[in-house]
C-alpha positions as CSV (number, residue, x, y, z in Angstrom):
1,M,-8.5,10.1,-23.0
2,N,-9.0,7.8,-20.4
3,E,-13.3,7.4,-21.6
4,L,-11.9,7.8,-24.9
5,S,-9.6,4.9,-24.7
6,K,-12.6,2.6,-22.4
7,Y,-14.7,3.4,-25.3
8,L,-12.0,2.0,-28.1
9,C,-11.7,-1.5,-25.7
10,L,-15.4,-1.9,-25.7
11,L,-15.5,-1.6,-29.4
12,L,-12.4,-3.6,-29.8
13,R,-12.9,-6.2,-27.2
14,H,-17.3,-6.9,-27.3
15,Q,-18.8,-4.8,-29.3
16,P,-18.0,-3.9,-32.7
17,E,-21.4,-3.7,-33.8
18,K,-21.7,-0.7,-31.5
19,A,-20.0,1.4,-34.0
20,E,-20.4,-1.4,-37.0
21,L,-16.8,-2.5,-37.5
22,D,-16.0,-4.8,-39.6
23,M,-14.4,-6.7,-37.5
24,D,-11.9,-9.6,-38.9
25,S,-11.7,-13.2,-37.6
26,H,-8.4,-12.0,-35.9
27,D,-10.2,-8.5,-34.1
28,W,-8.2,-6.4,-37.0
29,V,-10.6,-3.1,-38.1
30,S,-9.9,-0.5,-40.3
31,V,-8.3,2.3,-38.3
32,K,-10.6,4.7,-40.8
33,Q,-13.8,2.5,-40.2
34,L,-13.1,3.2,-36.1
35,I,-12.1,6.9,-36.3
36,D,-15.2,7.2,-38.1
37,G,-17.2,4.9,-36.8
38,V,-16.8,6.3,-33.2
39,N,-17.5,10.0,-34.6
40,R,-20.8,9.0,-36.1
41,H,-21.8,6.3,-32.7
42,S,-20.6,8.1,-29.6
43,S,-20.2,11.7,-28.3
44,Y,-17.0,11.6,-28.0
45,K,-14.8,13.0,-31.5
46,L,-11.4,11.0,-32.7
47,N,-9.1,11.6,-35.4
48,R,-5.3,10.0,-36.3
49,E,-3.4,11.6,-34.2
50,L,-5.8,11.6,-30.6
51,L,-6.1,7.4,-31.4
52,E,-1.6,7.7,-32.3
53,Q,-1.3,9.2,-28.6
54,I,-3.7,6.4,-26.7
55,V,-2.9,4.4,-28.3
56,A,1.3,5.2,-27.4
57,E,0.2,6.0,-24.2
58,D,-1.4,2.4,-23.1
59,N,0.3,1.5,-20.7
60,K,-1.0,-1.9,-20.6
61,G,0.3,-2.6,-24.7
62,R,-3.6,-3.0,-25.5
63,Y,-3.4,-2.2,-29.0
64,R,-1.4,-3.2,-32.1
65,Y,-1.7,-1.5,-35.2
66,D,0.1,-3.6,-38.6
67,E,2.6,-2.5,-40.4
68,K,1.4,-0.1,-41.9
69,H,-0.8,1.4,-39.5
70,E,-4.0,1.5,-41.2
71,K,-5.4,-1.4,-39.4
72,I,-5.7,-2.0,-36.1
73,K,-6.5,-4.7,-33.2
74,C,-6.9,-5.6,-29.4
75,C,-4.8,-7.8,-28.4
76,Q,-6.8,-9.9,-26.3
77,V,-10.6,-9.4,-27.2
78,H,-13.1,-10.4,-24.5
79,S,-16.2,-12.2,-25.9
80,V,-16.8,-11.2,-29.6
81,S,-17.1,-14.6,-30.6
82,W,-16.1,-15.0,-33.9
83,V,-12.7,-14.0,-33.7
84,E,-10.0,-16.6,-33.1
85,P,-7.4,-15.2,-30.4
86,E,-4.1,-14.9,-31.8
87,L,-1.5,-17.1,-29.2
88,E,2.1,-18.5,-28.7
89,Y,1.3,-21.1,-27.5
90,C,4.3,-22.4,-24.9
91,E,5.7,-23.4,-21.8
92,P,4.9,-20.2,-18.6
93,P,6.9,-19.5,-16.0
94,E,6.8,-21.3,-12.8
95,F,4.3,-18.8,-11.8
96,L,1.7,-16.5,-13.2
97,Y,-1.1,-13.9,-11.9
98,H,-4.3,-13.6,-11.6
99,G,-5.5,-9.9,-11.1
100,T,-10.0,-10.0,-9.4
101,T,-11.7,-9.4,-6.6
102,T,-12.3,-11.3,-3.0
103,K,-16.3,-11.0,-4.6
104,A,-15.0,-12.4,-7.8
105,L,-12.8,-15.2,-5.0
106,E,-15.4,-15.9,-3.8
107,A,-17.7,-17.1,-6.8
108,I,-13.9,-18.9,-8.0
109,E,-14.1,-21.2,-4.7
110,E,-17.2,-21.4,-4.9
111,S,-17.2,-23.2,-8.4
112,G,-13.9,-24.9,-8.6
113,A,-11.8,-22.5,-10.9
114,I,-11.1,-19.9,-12.6
115,K,-13.1,-19.6,-15.5
116,K,-13.7,-17.5,-18.8
117,M,-16.9,-16.9,-18.5
118,A,-18.0,-15.3,-21.5
119,R,-14.0,-14.7,-21.9
120,H,-12.0,-17.1,-24.5
121,A,-9.8,-17.5,-21.7
122,V,-8.6,-17.0,-18.5
123,H,-5.9,-14.0,-18.5
124,M,-3.0,-14.2,-16.3
125,Q,0.8,-12.9,-16.1
126,A,4.4,-13.2,-15.2
127,D,4.9,-9.1,-13.8
128,I,2.8,-9.2,-11.0
129,S,2.3,-5.3,-10.9
130,K,0.6,-5.8,-14.4
131,A,-2.6,-8.1,-12.8
132,W,-2.3,-5.8,-9.5
133,Q,-3.9,-3.1,-12.5
134,S,-6.7,-5.7,-13.6
135,A,-7.5,-6.4,-10.1
136,E,-7.8,-2.6,-9.4
137,R,-10.1,-2.0,-12.3
138,C,-13.7,-1.6,-10.6
139,H,-14.1,-0.5,-7.1
140,K,-14.3,-3.4,-4.6
141,I,-11.8,-4.4,-2.9
142,P,-8.7,-6.1,-5.5
143,V,-7.4,-9.4,-5.3
144,V,-4.3,-10.9,-6.9
145,L,-4.2,-13.8,-6.7
146,K,-0.2,-16.2,-7.6
147,I,-1.0,-19.5,-9.9
148,A,1.5,-22.0,-10.5
149,A,1.6,-22.0,-13.9
150,S,4.1,-24.3,-15.0
151,E,2.7,-27.9,-12.8
152,M,-0.8,-26.5,-14.1
153,N,1.6,-26.4,-17.8
154,K,2.7,-30.9,-16.4
155,D,-0.7,-31.7,-15.9
156,G,-1.5,-30.5,-19.2
157,Y,-3.7,-27.4,-18.9
158,R,-2.4,-25.5,-22.6
159,F,-0.7,-21.9,-21.7
160,G,-1.0,-19.2,-25.1
161,V,0.7,-15.6,-24.8
162,T,-0.6,-13.1,-26.3
163,E,1.2,-9.9,-28.4
164,N,1.1,-8.2,-24.7
165,E,2.4,-10.7,-22.2
166,V,-1.2,-11.6,-21.2
167,W,-0.9,-15.2,-20.5
168,C,-3.8,-17.3,-21.3
169,T,-6.1,-20.8,-20.5
170,E,-8.9,-22.6,-20.7
171,E,-9.7,-22.2,-17.2
172,V,-7.9,-23.2,-14.0
173,P,-8.6,-25.0,-11.0
174,V,-8.7,-24.1,-7.5
175,K,-5.6,-26.2,-6.2
176,Y,-3.6,-24.4,-8.8
177,I,-4.1,-21.5,-6.4
178,C,-0.9,-21.3,-4.5
179,D,-1.9,-17.9,-2.6
180,S,-4.0,-14.7,-2.5
181,V,-2.2,-10.7,-2.6
182,Y,-4.6,-8.4,-1.1
183,T,-2.7,-5.7,-0.5
184,K,0.6,-4.5,-2.4
């Protein structure tokens, strides 16, 4: 089920065309079309019951249904160019945390900022344990960066938060990185 969940994220965050999904400008896709697309274009077998289970058990709260459970989306789309992220723009907490790897940290230091790259925004968490989940997702040395978000906001950087409490901004200059944590 974990592999199927990752595949759903791939479709809903990066490549809806792989399953011929008609995604709207806010990432919503018909549940029926998602199930049919997965079954037709992959080796996975998906039904409504299994999809409901994946959504309910997702520890990051990535998925959202509309009120009738006829449409589904991921709360933050990474790289689908025509999707406009639905963010609530507001003042962030004093500190936010960005999960990454030591290799990526080298690139961040070299470039002078955490960049959004092909994503719509840089993603951060108010909860350090959720940042660790992001940092540990690949087989590299994880690191969590503590970001002076309130200071950034005072300096004119805008912050938005998604429905599942992921904080987003365009970039984070290295001068706002307060600390790096390499172990839990």
